[in-house]
C-alpha positions as a Markdown table, in Angstrom:
| # | Residue | x | y | z |
|---|---|---|---|---|
| 1 | Met | 59.0 | -1.6 | 77.6 |
| 2 | Ser | 62.2 | -0.2 | 76.6 |
| 3 | Thr | 64.5 | 2.0 | 78.7 |
| 4 | Asn | 68.0 | 3.8 | 78.3 |
| 5 | Leu | 69.2 | 1.5 | 81.1 |
| 6 | Gln | 68.9 | -1.8 | 79.1 |
| 7 | Lys | 72.2 | -3.3 | 78.4 |
| 8 | Phe | 71.4 | -4.4 | 74.9 |
| 9 | Lys | 68.4 | -4.2 | 72.4 |
| 10 | Arg | 65.7 | -6.8 | 72.8 |
| 11 | Glu | 63.8 | -8.2 | 69.8 |
| 12 | Thr | 60.3 | -9.5 | 69.7 |
| 13 | Lys | 60.3 | -13.0 | 68.4 |
| 14 | Gln | 57.9 | -16.0 | 68.7 |
| 15 | Ile | 58.8 | -19.4 | 69.8 |
| 16 | Arg | 56.3 | -22.3 | 69.9 |
| 17 | Ile | 56.2 | -24.5 | 73.0 |
| 18 | Ser | 53.8 | -26.9 | 74.5 |
| 19 | Ala | 51.0 | -25.5 | 76.7 |
| 20 | Asp | 52.4 | -27.6 | 79.7 |
| 21 | Leu | 55.9 | -26.3 | 79.2 |
| 22 | His | 54.7 | -22.6 | 78.9 |
| 23 | Lys | 52.8 | -23.0 | 82.1 |
| 24 | Glu | 56.0 | -24.2 | 84.0 |
| 25 | Val | 58.2 | -21.5 | 82.6 |
| 26 | Lys | 55.5 | -18.8 | 83.5 |
| 27 | Leu | 55.5 | -20.2 | 87.1 |
| 28 | Arg | 59.1 | -20.4 | 87.6 |
| 29 | Ser | 59.7 | -17.0 | 86.2 |
| 30 | Ile | 57.2 | -15.5 | 88.7 |
| 31 | Glu | 59.0 | -17.4 | 91.5 |
| 32 | Cys | 62.4 | -15.8 | 90.3 |
| 33 | Gly | 60.7 | -12.3 | 90.1 |
| 34 | Met | 61.6 | -12.2 | 86.4 |
| 35 | Thr | 59.5 | -11.7 | 83.1 |
| 36 | Ile | 59.0 | -14.8 | 81.1 |
| 37 | Ser | 61.3 | -13.3 | 78.4 |
| 38 | Lys | 64.4 | -12.6 | 80.7 |
| 39 | Phe | 63.7 | -16.0 | 82.4 |
| 40 | Val | 63.9 | -17.8 | 78.9 |
| 41 | Asp | 67.1 | -15.7 | 78.0 |
| 42 | Lys | 68.8 | -16.9 | 81.1 |
| 43 | Ile | 67.8 | -20.6 | 80.4 |
| 44 | Ile | 69.1 | -20.4 | 76.8 |
| 45 | Lys | 72.4 | -18.6 | 78.0 |
| 46 | Lys | 73.1 | -21.3 | 80.5 |
| 47 | Tyr | 72.3 | -24.1 | 77.9 |
| 48 | Phe | 74.8 | -22.7 | 75.6 |
| 49 | Lys | 77.4 | -22.2 | 78.3 |
| 50 | Leu | 77.0 | -25.7 | 79.4 |
| 51 | Asn | 77.1 | -27.1 | 75.8 |
| 52 | Lys | 80.1 | -25.3 | 74.6 |
| 53 | Asn | 82.2 | -27.4 | 72.3 |
């Protein structure tokens, strides 16, 4: 679902993760009121920020 209000263009990509991890990500994203995609974006951004050289 794309709108003119999005700050950047999102691309559809696939990543492969274990079923258990997917279940955990899905539950936590729901708790945060986010889509899985946006939740994973947030996790990855935090990871890169913490692991900057």
